[in-house]
CHARMM-style PDB file with segment names, atoms N, HN, CA, C and O in Angstrom:
ATOM      1  N   MET     1      61.522 -13.537  -6.169  1.00  0.00      PROA
ATOM      2  CA  MET     1      61.495 -12.476  -5.536  1.00  0.00      PROA
ATOM      3  C   MET     1      61.186 -11.318  -6.593  1.00  0.00      PROA
ATOM      4  O   MET     1      61.934 -11.165  -7.558  1.00  0.00      PROA
ATOM      5  N   GLN     2      60.207 -10.605  -6.415  1.00  0.00      PROA
ATOM      6  HN  GLN     2      59.600 -10.729  -5.630  1.00  0.00      PROA
ATOM      7  CA  GLN     2      59.632  -9.626  -7.304  1.00  0.00      PROA
ATOM      8  C   GLN     2      60.368  -8.237  -7.083  1.00  0.00      PROA
ATOM      9  O   GLN     2      60.727  -7.912  -5.951  1.00  0.00      PROA
ATOM     10  N   ASN     3      60.563  -7.508  -8.070  1.00  0.00      PROA
ATOM     11  HN  ASN     3      60.271  -7.772  -8.990  1.00  0.00      PROA
ATOM     12  CA  ASN     3      61.207  -6.167  -7.900  1.00  0.00      PROA
ATOM     13  C   ASN     3      62.801  -6.143  -7.213  1.00  0.00      PROA
ATOM     14  O   ASN     3      63.359  -5.097  -6.879  1.00  0.00      PROA
ATOM     15  N   VAL     4      63.286  -7.242  -7.104  1.00  0.00      PROA
ATOM     16  HN  VAL     4      62.833  -8.091  -7.375  1.00  0.00      PROA
ATOM     17  CA  VAL     4      64.563  -7.202  -6.603  1.00  0.00      PROA
ATOM     18  C   VAL     4      65.588  -7.919  -7.890  1.00  0.00      PROA
ATOM     19  O   VAL     4      65.232  -8.841  -8.623  1.00  0.00      PROA
ATOM     20  N   VAL     5      66.869  -7.248  -7.920  1.00  0.00      PROA
ATOM     21  HN  VAL     5      67.158  -6.499  -7.324  1.00  0.00      PROA
ATOM     22  CA  VAL     5      67.618  -7.316  -9.170  1.00  0.00      PROA
ATOM     23  C   VAL     5      69.188  -7.751  -8.320  1.00  0.00      PROA
ATOM     24  O   VAL     5      69.661  -7.102  -7.386  1.00  0.00      PROA
ATOM     25  N   PHE     6      69.709  -8.818  -8.840  1.00  0.00      PROA
ATOM     26  HN  PHE     6      69.325  -9.345  -9.598  1.00  0.00      PROA
ATOM     27  CA  PHE     6      70.978  -9.020  -7.939  1.00  0.00      PROA
ATOM     28  C   PHE     6      72.149  -8.719  -8.992  1.00  0.00      PROA
ATOM     29  O   PHE     6      71.964  -9.058 -10.161  1.00  0.00      PROA
ATOM     30  N   LYS     7      73.251  -8.144  -8.652  1.00  0.00      PROA
ATOM     31  HN  LYS     7      73.401  -7.869  -7.703  1.00  0.00      PROA
ATOM     32  CA  LYS     7      74.139  -7.573  -9.690  1.00  0.00      PROA
ATOM     33  C   LYS     7      75.320  -8.091  -8.959  1.00  0.00      PROA
ATOM     34  O   LYS     7      75.356  -8.088  -7.729  1.00  0.00      PROA
ATOM     35  N   PHE     8      76.515  -8.642  -9.870  1.00  0.00      PROA
ATOM     36  HN  PHE     8      76.487  -8.644 -10.870  1.00  0.00      PROA
ATOM     37  CA  PHE     8      77.772  -8.906  -9.224  1.00  0.00      PROA
ATOM     38  C   PHE     8      78.821  -8.122 -10.010  1.00  0.00      PROA
ATOM     39  O   PHE     8      78.976  -8.316 -11.215  1.00  0.00      PROA
ATOM     40  N   ARG     9      79.612  -7.145  -9.250  1.00  0.00      PROA
ATOM     41  HN  ARG     9      79.486  -6.987  -8.271  1.00  0.00      PROA
ATOM     42  CA  ARG     9      80.465  -6.554 -10.107  1.00  0.00      PROA
ATOM     43  C   ARG     9      82.124  -6.874  -9.588  1.00  0.00      PROA
ATOM     44  O   ARG     9      82.431  -6.816  -8.397  1.00  0.00      PROA
ATOM     45  N   ARG    10      82.939  -7.156 -10.487  1.00  0.00      PROA
ATOM     46  HN  ARG    10      82.689  -7.203 -11.454  1.00  0.00      PROA
ATOM     47  CA  ARG    10      84.188  -7.460 -10.356  1.00  0.00      PROA
ATOM     48  C   ARG    10      84.988  -6.375 -11.250  1.00  0.00      PROA
ATOM     49  O   ARG    10      84.532  -5.649 -12.133  1.00  0.00      PROA
ATOM     50  N   PRO    11      86.249  -6.469 -10.789  1.00  0.00      PROA
ATOM     51  CA  PRO    11      87.335  -5.526 -11.297  1.00  0.00      PROA
ATOM     52  C   PRO    11      87.546  -5.833 -12.821  1.00  0.00      PROA
ATOM     53  O   PRO    11      87.415  -7.033 -13.060  1.00  0.00      PROA
ATOM     54  N   SER    12      87.829  -5.081 -13.881  1.00  0.00      PROA
ATOM     55  HN  SER    12      87.934  -4.106 -13.687  1.00  0.00      PROA
ATOM     56  CA  SER    12      87.979  -5.461 -15.279  1.00  0.00      PROA
ATOM     57  C   SER    12      89.164  -6.320 -15.132  1.00  0.00      PROA
ATOM     58  O   SER    12      90.068  -6.173 -14.310  1.00  0.00      PROA
ATOM     59  N   GLY    13      89.040  -7.319 -16.111  1.00  0.00      PROA
ATOM     60  HN  GLY    13      88.305  -7.438 -16.779  1.00  0.00      PROA
ATOM     61  CA  GLY    13      90.188  -8.134 -16.394  1.00  0.00      PROA
ATOM     62  C   GLY    13      90.257  -9.455 -15.440  1.00  0.00      PROA
ATOM     63  O   GLY    13      91.103 -10.327 -15.640  1.00  0.00      PROA
ATOM     64  N   SER    14      89.415  -9.523 -14.515  1.00  0.00      PROA
ATOM     65  HN  SER    14      88.728  -8.815 -14.353  1.00  0.00      PROA
ATOM     66  CA  SER    14      89.199 -10.651 -13.549  1.00  0.00      PROA
ATOM     67  C   SER    14      88.493 -11.549 -14.090  1.00  0.00      PROA
ATOM     68  O   SER    14      87.647 -11.170 -14.899  1.00  0.00      PROA
ATOM     69  N   LYS    15      88.635 -13.069 -13.793  1.00  0.00      PROA
ATOM     70  HN  LYS    15      89.323 -13.377 -13.135  1.00  0.00      PROA
ATOM     71  CA  LYS    15      88.048 -13.727 -14.604  1.00  0.00      PROA
ATOM     72  C   LYS    15      86.684 -13.889 -13.846  1.00  0.00      PROA
ATOM     73  O   LYS    15      86.545 -13.726 -12.634  1.00  0.00      PROA
ATOM     74  N   SER    16      85.596 -14.269 -14.824  1.00  0.00      PROA
ATOM     75  HN  SER    16      85.709 -14.402 -15.809  1.00  0.00      PROA
ATOM     76  CA  SER    16      84.307 -14.515 -14.487  1.00  0.00      PROA
ATOM     77  C   SER    16      83.945 -15.863 -13.813  1.00  0.00      PROA
ATOM     78  O   SER    16      84.251 -16.910 -14.383  1.00  0.00      PROA
ATOM     79  N   GLN    17      83.324 -15.875 -12.657  1.00  0.00      PROA
ATOM     80  HN  GLN    17      83.075 -15.024 -12.194  1.00  0.00      PROA
ATOM     81  CA  GLN    17      82.863 -17.023 -12.035  1.00  0.00      PROA
ATOM     82  C   GLN    17      81.593 -16.764 -11.337  1.00  0.00      PROA
ATOM     83  O   GLN    17      81.507 -15.701 -10.722  1.00  0.00      PROA
ATOM     84  N   GLN    18      80.454 -17.687 -11.340  1.00  0.00      PROA
ATOM     85  HN  GLN    18      80.524 -18.550 -11.840  1.00  0.00      PROA
ATOM     86  CA  GLN    18      79.270 -17.798 -10.906  1.00  0.00      PROA
ATOM     87  C   GLN    18      79.576 -17.594  -9.160  1.00  0.00      PROA
ATOM     88  O   GLN    18      80.594 -18.002  -8.601  1.00  0.00      PROA
ATOM     89  N   PRO    19      78.555 -16.944  -8.554  1.00  0.00      PROA
ATOM     90  CA  PRO    19      78.556 -16.815  -6.880  1.00  0.00      PROA
ATOM     91  C   PRO    19      78.157 -18.257  -6.660  1.00  0.00      PROA
ATOM     92  O   PRO    19      77.579 -19.044  -7.410  1.00  0.00      PROA
ATOM     93  N   SER    20      78.627 -18.394  -5.414  1.00  0.00      PROA
ATOM     94  HN  SER    20      79.096 -17.755  -4.804  1.00  0.00      PROA
ATOM     95  CA  SER    20      78.091 -19.732  -4.864  1.00  0.00      PROA
ATOM     96  C   SER    20      76.548 -19.781  -4.600  1.00  0.00      PROA
ATOM     97  O   SER    20      75.861 -18.760  -4.575  1.00  0.00      PROA
ATOM     98  N   ARG    21      76.136 -20.828  -4.437  1.00  0.00      PROA
ATOM     99  HN  ARG    21      76.694 -21.657  -4.457  1.00  0.00      PROA
ATOM    100  CA  ARG    21      74.684 -21.043  -3.868  1.00  0.00      PROA
ATOM    101  C   ARG    21      74.384 -20.571  -2.622  1.00  0.00      PROA
ATOM    102  O   ARG    21      73.243 -20.147  -2.442  1.00  0.00      PROA
ATOM    103  N   ALA    22      75.205 -20.554  -1.685  1.00  0.00      PROA
ATOM    104  HN  ALA    22      76.133 -20.898  -1.831  1.00  0.00      PROA
ATOM    105  CA  ALA    22      75.087 -20.116  -0.320  1.00  0.00      PROA
ATOM    106  C   ALA    22      75.105 -18.573  -0.599  1.00  0.00      PROA
ATOM    107  O   ALA    22      74.183 -17.997  -0.022  1.00  0.00      PROA
ATOM    108  N   LEU    23      75.861 -17.822  -1.283  1.00  0.00      PROA
ATOM    109  HN  LEU    23      76.610 -18.290  -1.751  1.00  0.00      PROA
ATOM    110  CA  LEU    23      75.845 -16.216  -1.222  1.00  0.00      PROA
ATOM    111  C   LEU    23      74.419 -16.058  -2.050  1.00  0.00      PROA
ATOM    112  O   LEU    23      73.532 -15.350  -1.575  1.00  0.00      PROA
ATOM    113  N   THR    24      74.255 -16.687  -3.196  1.00  0.00      PROA
ATOM    114  HN  THR    24      74.976 -17.262  -3.581  1.00  0.00      PROA
ATOM    115  CA  THR    24      72.816 -16.129  -3.624  1.00  0.00      PROA
ATOM    116  C   THR    24      71.879 -16.351  -2.700  1.00  0.00      PROA
ATOM    117  O   THR    24      71.106 -15.415  -2.496  1.00  0.00      PROA
ATOM    118  N   GLN    25      71.706 -17.529  -1.962  1.00  0.00      PROA
ATOM    119  HN  GLN    25      72.334 -18.289  -2.127  1.00  0.00      PROA
ATOM    120  CA  GLN    25      70.792 -17.741  -1.167  1.00  0.00      PROA
ATOM    121  C   GLN    25      70.770 -16.428   0.137  1.00  0.00      PROA
ATOM    122  O   GLN    25      69.772 -15.852   0.570  1.00  0.00      PROA
ATOM    123  N   ALA    26      71.829 -16.280   0.434  1.00  0.00      PROA
ATOM    124  HN  ALA    26      72.639 -16.748   0.082  1.00  0.00      PROA
ATOM    125  CA  ALA    26      71.917 -15.001   1.624  1.00  0.00      PROA
ATOM    126  C   ALA    26      71.414 -13.779   1.304  1.00  0.00      PROA
ATOM    127  O   ALA    26      70.869 -13.032   2.117  1.00  0.00      PROA
ATOM    128  N   LEU    27      71.640 -13.460  -0.289  1.00  0.00      PROA
ATOM    129  HN  LEU    27      72.083 -14.067  -0.949  1.00  0.00      PROA
ATOM    130  CA  LEU    27      71.028 -12.247  -0.863  1.00  0.00      PROA
ATOM    131  C   LEU    27      69.750 -12.169  -0.988  1.00  0.00      PROA
ATOM    132  O   LEU    27      69.108 -11.142  -0.767  1.00  0.00      PROA
ATOM    133  N   HSD    28      69.144 -13.544  -1.452  1.00  0.00      PROA
ATOM    134  HN  HSD    28      69.666 -14.378  -1.631  1.00  0.00      PROA
ATOM    135  CA  HSD    28      67.725 -13.702  -1.387  1.00  0.00      PROA
ATOM    136  C   HSD    28      67.112 -13.193   0.028  1.00  0.00      PROA
ATOM    137  O   HSD    28      66.281 -12.298   0.181  1.00  0.00      PROA
ATOM    138  N   CYS    29      67.690 -13.936   0.955  1.00  0.00      PROA
ATOM    139  HN  CYS    29      68.365 -14.663   0.831  1.00  0.00      PROA
ATOM    140  CA  CYS    29      67.166 -13.712   2.491  1.00  0.00      PROA
ATOM    141  C   CYS    29      67.566 -12.133   2.719  1.00  0.00      PROA
ATOM    142  O   CYS    29      66.687 -11.590   3.387  1.00  0.00      PROA
ATOM    143  N   LEU    30      68.410 -11.421   2.437  1.00  0.00      PROA
ATOM    144  HN  LEU    30      69.125 -11.863   1.894  1.00  0.00      PROA
ATOM    145  CA  LEU    30      68.661  -9.975   2.529  1.00  0.00      PROA
ATOM    146  C   LEU    30      67.447  -9.256   1.991  1.00  0.00      PROA
ATOM    147  O   LEU    30      66.877  -8.361   2.615  1.00  0.00      PROA
ATOM    148  N   GLY    31      67.031  -9.752   0.634  1.00  0.00      PROA
ATOM    149  HN  GLY    31      67.495 -10.479   0.127  1.00  0.00      PROA
ATOM    150  CA  GLY    31      65.906  -9.139   0.079  1.00  0.00      PROA
ATOM    151  C   GLY    31      64.455  -9.389   0.684  1.00  0.00      PROA
ATOM    152  O   GLY    31      63.520  -8.628   0.434  1.00  0.00      PROA
ATOM    153  N   GLU    32      64.336 -10.476   1.473  1.00  0.00      PROA
ATOM    154  HN  GLU    32      65.095 -11.095   1.676  1.00  0.00      PROA
ATOM    155  CA  GLU    32      63.280 -10.546   2.153  1.00  0.00      PROA
ATOM    156  C   GLU    32      63.244 -10.182   3.661  1.00  0.00      PROA
ATOM    157  O   GLU    32      62.311 -10.546   4.377  1.00  0.00      PROA
ATOM    158  N   ALA    33      64.187  -9.524   4.075  1.00  0.00      PROA
ATOM    159  HN  ALA    33      64.945  -9.228   3.494  1.00  0.00      PROA
ATOM    160  CA  ALA    33      64.324  -9.224   5.491  1.00  0.00      PROA
ATOM    161  C   ALA    33      63.273  -8.048   5.749  1.00  0.00      PROA
ATOM    162  O   ALA    33      62.988  -7.322   4.797  1.00  0.00      PROA
ATOM    163  N   ASP    34      62.737  -7.849   6.886  1.00  0.00      PROA
ATOM    164  HN  ASP    34      62.968  -8.439   7.659  1.00  0.00      PROA
ATOM    165  CA  ASP    34      61.941  -6.935   7.498  1.00  0.00      PROA
ATOM    166  C   ASP    34      62.319  -5.540   7.214  1.00  0.00      PROA
ATOM    167  O   ASP    34      61.512  -4.700   6.815  1.00  0.00      PROA
ATOM    168  N   GLU    35      63.761  -5.280   7.462  1.00  0.00      PROA
ATOM    169  HN  GLU    35      64.417  -5.962   7.786  1.00  0.00      PROA
ATOM    170  CA  GLU    35      64.456  -4.178   7.027  1.00  0.00      PROA
ATOM    171  C   GLU    35      64.309  -3.621   5.834  1.00  0.00      PROA
ATOM    172  O   GLU    35      64.332  -2.391   5.809  1.00  0.00      PROA
ATOM    173  N   MET    36      64.157  -4.223   4.789  1.00  0.00      PROA
ATOM    174  HN  MET    36      64.139  -5.222   4.809  1.00  0.00      PROA
ATOM    175  CA  MET    36      64.081  -4.110   3.410  1.00  0.00      PROA
ATOM    176  C   MET    36      62.707  -3.800   2.775  1.00  0.00      PROA
ATOM    177  O   MET    36      62.530  -3.357   1.640  1.00  0.00      PROA
ATOM    178  N   GLN    37      61.756  -4.108   3.698  1.00  0.00      PROA
ATOM    179  HN  GLN    37      61.900  -4.468   4.620  1.00  0.00      PROA
ATOM    180  CA  GLN    37      60.122  -3.861   3.196  1.00  0.00      PROA
ATOM    181  C   GLN    37      59.909  -2.495   2.769  1.00  0.00      PROA
ATOM    182  O   GLN    37      59.255  -2.271   1.750  1.00  0.00      PROA
ATOM    183  N   SER    38      60.510  -1.370   3.608  1.00  0.00      PROA
ATOM    184  HN  SER    38      61.041  -1.552   4.436  1.00  0.00      PROA
ATOM    185  CA  SER    38      60.068  -0.206   3.355  1.00  0.00      PROA
ATOM    186  C   SER    38      60.461   0.283   1.999  1.00  0.00      PROA
ATOM    187  O   SER    38      59.677   0.936   1.311  1.00  0.00      PROA
ATOM    188  N   LEU    39      61.891  -0.081   1.537  1.00  0.00      PROA
ATOM    189  HN  LEU    39      62.528  -0.611   2.097  1.00  0.00      PROA
ATOM    190  CA  LEU    39      62.364   0.301   0.527  1.00  0.00      PROA
ATOM    191  C   LEU    39      61.915  -0.482  -0.708  1.00  0.00      PROA
ATOM    192  O   LEU    39      61.948   0.050  -1.818  1.00  0.00      PROA
ATOM    193  N   LEU    40      61.503  -1.720  -0.532  1.00  0.00      PROA
ATOM    194  HN  LEU    40      61.476  -2.152   0.370  1.00  0.00      PROA
ATOM    195  CA  LEU    40      60.571  -2.438  -1.516  1.00  0.00      PROA
ATOM    196  C   LEU    40      59.554  -1.964  -1.959  1.00  0.00      PROA
ATOM    197  O   LEU    40      59.264  -2.047  -3.152  1.00  0.00      PROA
ATOM    198  N   ALA    41      58.637  -1.228  -0.854  1.00  0.00      PROA
ATOM    199  HN  ALA    41      58.873  -1.160   0.115  1.00  0.00      PROA
ATOM    200  CA  ALA    41      57.522  -0.615  -1.065  1.00  0.00      PROA
ATOM    201  C   ALA    41      57.577   0.666  -1.835  1.00  0.00      PROA
ATOM    202  O   ALA    41      56.737   0.937  -2.693  1.00  0.00      PROA
ATOM    203  N   GLN    42      58.703   1.553  -1.482  1.00  0.00      PROA
ATOM    204  HN  GLN    42      59.386   1.333  -0.786  1.00  0.00      PROA
ATOM    205  CA  GLN    42      58.886   2.639  -2.139  1.00  0.00      PROA
ATOM    206  C   GLN    42      59.046   2.452  -3.649  1.00  0.00      PROA
ATOM    207  O   GLN    42      58.412   3.048  -4.519  1.00  0.00      PROA
ATOM    208  N   ALA    43      60.039   1.487  -3.824  1.00  0.00      PROA
ATOM    209  HN  ALA    43      60.554   1.003  -3.117  1.00  0.00      PROA
ATOM    210  CA  ALA    43      60.457   0.970  -5.202  1.00  0.00      PROA
ATOM    211  C   ALA    43      59.136   0.685  -6.036  1.00  0.00      PROA
ATOM    212  O   ALA    43      58.925   1.254  -7.107  1.00  0.00      PROA
ATOM    213  N   ARG    44      58.274  -0.222  -5.480  1.00  0.00      PROA
ATOM    214  HN  ARG    44      58.446  -0.683  -4.610  1.00  0.00      PROA
ATOM    215  CA  ARG    44      57.069  -0.652  -6.089  1.00  0.00      PROA
ATOM    216  C   ARG    44      56.326   0.562  -6.445  1.00  0.00      PROA
ATOM    217  O   ARG    44      56.070   0.766  -7.631  1.00  0.00      PROA
ATOM    218  N   GLN    45      55.934   1.438  -5.486  1.00  0.00      PROA
ATOM    219  HN  GLN    45      56.142   1.272  -4.522  1.00  0.00      PROA
ATOM    220  CA  GLN    45      55.048   2.608  -5.810  1.00  0.00      PROA
ATOM    221  C   GLN    45      55.568   3.485  -7.032  1.00  0.00      PROA
ATOM    222  O   GLN    45      54.835   4.035  -7.855  1.00  0.00      PROA
ATOM    223  N   SER    46      56.886   3.519  -7.011  1.00  0.00      PROA
ATOM    224  HN  SER    46      57.481   3.072  -6.343  1.00  0.00      PROA
ATOM    225  CA  SER    46      57.754   4.592  -8.144  1.00  0.00      PROA
ATOM    226  C   SER    46      57.907   3.813  -9.345  1.00  0.00      PROA
ATOM    227  O   SER    46      58.588   4.258 -10.268  1.00  0.00      PROA
ATOM    228  N   GLY    47      57.302   2.619  -9.427  1.00  0.00      PROA
ATOM    229  HN  GLY    47      56.748   2.258  -8.676  1.00  0.00      PROA
ATOM    230  CA  GLY    47      57.709   1.614 -10.613  1.00  0.00      PROA
ATOM    231  C   GLY    47      59.244   1.361 -10.882  1.00  0.00      PROA
ATOM    232  O   GLY    47      59.708   1.223 -12.013  1.00  0.00      PROA
ATOM    233  N   LYS    48      59.914   1.319  -9.817  1.00  0.00      PROA
ATOM    234  HN  LYS    48      59.537   1.430  -8.897  1.00  0.00      PROA
ATOM    235  CA  LYS    48      61.197   0.875  -9.817  1.00  0.00      PROA
ATOM    236  C   LYS    48      61.592  -0.549  -9.317  1.00  0.00      PROA
ATOM    237  O   LYS    48      60.693  -1.263  -8.873  1.00  0.00      PROA
ATOM    238  N   SER    49      62.779  -0.978  -9.356  1.00  0.00      PROA
ATOM    239  HN  SER    49      63.509  -0.399  -9.718  1.00  0.00      PROA
ATOM    240  CA  SER    49      63.099  -2.289  -8.692  1.00  0.00      PROA
ATOM    241  C   SER    49      64.147  -1.820  -7.702  1.00  0.00      PROA
ATOM    242  O   SER    49      64.453  -0.643  -7.513  1.00  0.00      PROA
ATOM    243  N   VAL    50      64.691  -2.936  -7.059  1.00  0.00      PROA
ATOM    244  HN  VAL    50      64.442  -3.893  -7.213  1.00  0.00      PROA
ATOM    245  CA  VAL    50      65.636  -2.702  -5.893  1.00  0.00      PROA
ATOM    246  C   VAL    50      66.787  -3.468  -6.491  1.00  0.00      PROA
ATOM    247  O   VAL    50      66.586  -4.642  -6.802  1.00  0.00      PROA
ATOM    248  N   ALA    51      68.072  -2.884  -6.700  1.00  0.00      PROA
ATOM    249  HN  ALA    51      68.235  -1.930  -6.447  1.00  0.00      PROA
ATOM    250  CA  ALA    51      69.115  -3.598  -7.011  1.00  0.00      PROA
ATOM    251  C   ALA    51      69.886  -3.864  -5.969  1.00  0.00      PROA
ATOM    252  O   ALA    51      70.052  -2.906  -5.214  1.00  0.00      PROA
ATOM    253  N   ILE    52      70.549  -5.117  -5.608  1.00  0.00      PROA
ATOM    254  HN  ILE    52      70.414  -5.895  -6.222  1.00  0.00      PROA
ATOM    255  CA  ILE    52      71.609  -5.398  -4.712  1.00  0.00      PROA
ATOM    256  C   ILE    52      72.767  -5.798  -5.362  1.00  0.00      PROA
ATOM    257  O   ILE    52      72.840  -6.837  -6.018  1.00  0.00      PROA
ATOM    258  N   GLU    53      73.689  -4.996  -5.201  1.00  0.00      PROA
ATOM    259  HN  GLU    53      73.629  -4.152  -4.668  1.00  0.00      PROA
ATOM    260  CA  GLU    53      74.844  -5.041  -6.043  1.00  0.00      PROA
ATOM    261  C   GLU    53      75.968  -5.572  -5.034  1.00  0.00      PROA
ATOM    262  O   GLU    53      76.115  -5.095  -3.909  1.00  0.00      PROA
ATOM    263  N   VAL    54      76.793  -6.674  -5.589  1.00  0.00      PROA
ATOM    264  HN  VAL    54      76.674  -7.061  -6.503  1.00  0.00      PROA
ATOM    265  CA  VAL    54      77.901  -7.242  -4.849  1.00  0.00      PROA
ATOM    266  C   VAL    54      78.909  -6.959  -5.387  1.00  0.00      PROA
ATOM    267  O   VAL    54      79.142  -7.538  -6.448  1.00  0.00      PROA
ATOM    268  N   PHE    55      79.866  -5.997  -4.890  1.00  0.00      PROA
ATOM    269  HN  PHE    55      79.677  -5.526  -4.028  1.00  0.00      PROA
ATOM    270  CA  PHE    55      81.344  -5.801  -5.484  1.00  0.00      PROA
ATOM    271  C   PHE    55      82.274  -6.734  -4.915  1.00  0.00      PROA
ATOM    272  O   PHE    55      82.438  -6.946  -3.714  1.00  0.00      PROA
ATOM    273  N   GLN    56      83.021  -7.410  -6.124  1.00  0.00      PROA
ATOM    274  HN  GLN    56      82.888  -7.237  -7.100  1.00  0.00      PROA
ATOM    275  CA  GLN    56      83.954  -8.418  -5.428  1.00  0.00      PROA
ATOM    276  C   GLN    56      85.447  -8.169  -5.709  1.00  0.00      PROA
ATOM    277  O   GLN    56      85.781  -7.274  -6.486  1.00  0.00      PROA
ATOM    278  N   THR    57      86.292  -8.903  -5.124  1.00  0.00      PROA
ATOM    279  HN  THR    57      86.020  -9.630  -4.493  1.00  0.00      PROA
ATOM    280  CA  THR    57      87.692  -8.760  -5.387  1.00  0.00      PROA
ATOM    281  C   THR    57      87.935  -9.457  -6.758  1.00  0.00      PROA
ATOM    282  O   THR    57      87.001  -9.975  -7.370  1.00  0.00      PROA
ATOM    283  N   ARG    58      89.180  -9.455  -7.213  1.00  0.00      PROA
ATOM    284  HN  ARG    58      89.938  -9.034  -6.715  1.00  0.00      PROA
ATOM    285  CA  ARG    58      89.685 -10.081  -8.441  1.00  0.00      PROA
ATOM    286  C   ARG    58      89.254 -11.681  -8.070  1.00  0.00      PROA
ATOM    287  O   ARG    58      88.502 -12.284  -8.835  1.00  0.00      PROA
ATOM    288  N   ASP    59      89.697 -12.221  -7.045  1.00  0.00      PROA
ATOM    289  HN  ASP    59      90.309 -11.731  -6.423  1.00  0.00      PROA
ATOM    290  CA  ASP    59      89.290 -13.599  -6.630  1.00  0.00      PROA
ATOM    291  C   ASP    59      87.891 -14.055  -6.335  1.00  0.00      PROA
ATOM    292  O   ASP    59      87.604 -15.194  -5.966  1.00  0.00      PROA
ATOM    293  N   GLY    60      87.040 -13.066  -6.530  1.00  0.00      PROA
ATOM    294  HN  GLY    60      87.273 -12.141  -6.829  1.00  0.00      PROA
ATOM    295  CA  GLY    60      85.566 -13.352  -6.060  1.00  0.00      PROA
ATOM    296  C   GLY    60      85.041 -13.228  -4.870  1.00  0.00      PROA
ATOM    297  O   GLY    60      83.865 -13.514  -4.641  1.00  0.00      PROA
ATOM    298  N   GLN    61      85.942 -12.744  -3.902  1.00  0.00      PROA
ATOM    299  HN  GLN    61      86.897 -12.511  -4.088  1.00  0.00      PROA
ATOM    300  CA  GLN    61      85.518 -12.456  -2.676  1.00  0.00      PROA
ATOM    301  C   GLN    61      84.687 -11.210  -2.372  1.00  0.00      PROA
ATOM    302  O   GLN    61      85.166 -10.108  -2.639  1.00  0.00      PROA
ATOM    303  N   PRO    62      83.574 -11.308  -1.877  1.00  0.00      PROA
ATOM    304  CA  PRO    62      82.674 -10.109  -1.487  1.00  0.00      PROA
ATOM    305  C   PRO    62      83.436  -9.009  -0.775  1.00  0.00      PROA
ATOM    306  O   PRO    62      84.150  -9.170   0.215  1.00  0.00      PROA
ATOM    307  N   LEU    63      83.214  -7.981  -1.345  1.00  0.00      PROA
ATOM    308  HN  LEU    63      82.634  -7.850  -2.149  1.00  0.00      PROA
ATOM    309  CA  LEU    63      83.988  -6.812  -0.569  1.00  0.00      PROA
ATOM    310  C   LEU    63      82.843  -5.745  -0.226  1.00  0.00      PROA
ATOM    311  O   LEU    63      83.016  -5.199   0.863  1.00  0.00      PROA
ATOM    312  N   LEU    64      81.913  -5.412  -0.812  1.00  0.00      PROA
ATOM    313  HN  LEU    64      81.773  -5.856  -1.697  1.00  0.00      PROA
ATOM    314  CA  LEU    64      80.850  -4.479  -0.527  1.00  0.00      PROA
ATOM    315  C   LEU    64      79.677  -4.851  -1.172  1.00  0.00      PROA
ATOM    316  O   LEU    64      79.642  -5.333  -2.304  1.00  0.00      PROA
ATOM    317  N   ILE    65      78.560  -4.598  -0.349  1.00  0.00      PROA
ATOM    318  HN  ILE    65      78.588  -4.207   0.571  1.00  0.00      PROA
ATOM    319  CA  ILE    65      76.989  -4.840  -0.883  1.00  0.00      PROA
ATOM    320  C   ILE    65      76.312  -3.608  -0.951  1.00  0.00      PROA
ATOM    321  O   ILE    65      76.081  -3.021   0.105  1.00  0.00      PROA
ATOM    322  N   HSD    66      75.932  -3.087  -2.102  1.00  0.00      PROA
ATOM    323  HN  HSD    66      76.120  -3.564  -2.960  1.00  0.00      PROA
ATOM    324  CA  HSD    66      75.412  -1.920  -2.128  1.00  0.00      PROA
ATOM    325  C   HSD    66      73.864  -2.085  -2.563  1.00  0.00      PROA
ATOM    326  O   HSD    66      73.587  -2.989  -3.351  1.00  0.00      PROA
ATOM    327  N   ILE    67      72.962  -1.332  -2.125  1.00  0.00      PROA
ATOM    328  HN  ILE    67      73.187  -0.598  -1.484  1.00  0.00      PROA
ATOM    329  CA  ILE    67      71.456  -1.520  -2.231  1.00  0.00      PROA
ATOM    330  C   ILE    67      70.988  -0.202  -2.771  1.00  0.00      PROA
ATOM    331  O   ILE    67      71.356   0.836  -2.222  1.00  0.00      PROA
ATOM    332  N   LYS    68      70.204  -0.186  -3.806  1.00  0.00      PROA
ATOM    333  HN  LYS    68      69.905  -1.029  -4.251  1.00  0.00      PROA
ATOM    334  CA  LYS    68      69.660   1.274  -4.525  1.00  0.00      PROA
ATOM    335  C   LYS    68      68.447   0.561  -5.376  1.00  0.00      PROA
ATOM    336  O   LYS    68      68.242  -0.588  -5.767  1.00  0.00      PROA
ATOM    337  N   LYS    69      67.690   1.908  -5.478  1.00  0.00      PROA
ATOM    338  HN  LYS    69      67.856   2.842  -5.160  1.00  0.00      PROA
ATOM    339  CA  LYS    69      66.492   1.882  -6.479  1.00  0.00      PROA
ATOM    340  C   LYS    69      67.138   2.043  -7.921  1.00  0.00      PROA
ATOM    341  O   LYS    69      68.159   2.677  -8.189  1.00  0.00      PROA
ATOM    342  N   GLU    70      66.388   1.389  -8.722  1.00  0.00      PROA
ATOM    343  HN  GLU    70      65.559   0.874  -8.505  1.00  0.00      PROA
ATOM    344  CA  GLU    70      66.677   1.732 -10.135  1.00  0.00      PROA
ATOM    345  C   GLU    70      65.479   1.329 -11.033  1.00  0.00      PROA
ATOM    346  O   GLU    70      64.611   0.527 -10.687  1.00  0.00      PROA
ATOM    347  N   ALA    71      65.530   2.000 -12.278  1.00  0.00      PROA
ATOM    348  HN  ALA    71      66.235   2.651 -12.559  1.00  0.00      PROA
ATOM    349  CA  ALA    71      64.353   1.654 -13.108  1.00  0.00      PROA
ATOM    350  C   ALA    71      64.365   0.577 -13.392  1.00  0.00      PROA
ATOM    351  O   ALA    71      65.402  -0.059 -13.579  1.00  0.00      PROA
ATOM    352  N   ALA    72      62.837  -0.034 -13.523  1.00  0.00      PROA
ATOM    353  HN  ALA    72      61.994   0.482 -13.371  1.00  0.00      PROA
ATOM    354  CA  ALA    72      62.666  -1.150 -13.735  1.00  0.00      PROA
ATOM    355  C   ALA    72      62.947  -1.875 -15.072  1.00  0.00      PROA
ATOM    356  OT1 ALA    72      62.723  -3.081 -15.179  1.00  0.00      PROA
TER     357      ALA     72
END
């Protein structure tokens, strides 16, 4: 998926683990949703990308999903 970056944020000191395949696929679907198209178009026009950040608890459970435009 072009112009979309996925980031996973955990509290400092928590063990690093890869997100599950199901979570990764769900985030890809989110990035392709109709509701995201205007944000993706705006980011593309301004030369930026869209970052989908997943903030997780210490044990890796998703707590918050934040979407923003950022420099490419």
